[in-house]
C-alpha positions in Angstrom: 34.9 125.3 194.5 31.2 124.4 194.3 28.5 125.0 191.7 24.8 125.0 192.5 22.1 123.7 190.1 19.3 126.2 190.6 16.3 124.1 189.6 17.2 121.2 192.0 19.1 123.3 194.6 21.8 120.6 194.6 25.4 121.7 195.1 28.1 119.9 193.2 31.9 120.0 193.2 33.1 122.1 190.2 32.8 125.5 188.6 30.3 127.3 186.4 31.3 126.9 182.7 33.0 123.5 183.3 32.1 120.0 184.4 31.0 118.9 187.9 32.8 116.2 189.8 30.0 113.7 188.9 30.1 114.6 185.2 27.4 117.2 184.5 28.4 119.8 181.9 27.5 123.2 183.3 27.7 124.7 179.7 24.5 122.9 178.9 21.7 125.2 180.2 24.2 127.7 181.7 21.4 129.7 183.3 20.7 126.7 185.6 24.1 126.9 187.2 25.8 129.4 189.6 29.1 129.3 191.5 28.4 128.8 195.2 30.2 128.7 198.6 27.6 126.4 200.0 28.3 122.9 201.3 28.4 120.2 198.5 25.1 118.2 198.7 25.6 115.9 195.7 26.4 112.3 196.9 27.4 110.9 193.5 31.0 109.7 192.9 33.3 112.6 192.1 31.3 115.2 194.1 31.1 113.6 197.5 34.1 113.9 199.7 
């Protein structure tokens, strides 16, 4: 599953309402995050494949 950060348009591994693979808490500013089927674009440890 992927989650997109709307302001930066970066797609992370994870789900809305949880934590991304690289450690962002999507519960902080929840209106900035949306579940997505897009390709993961974050290159940080935990998100990248």
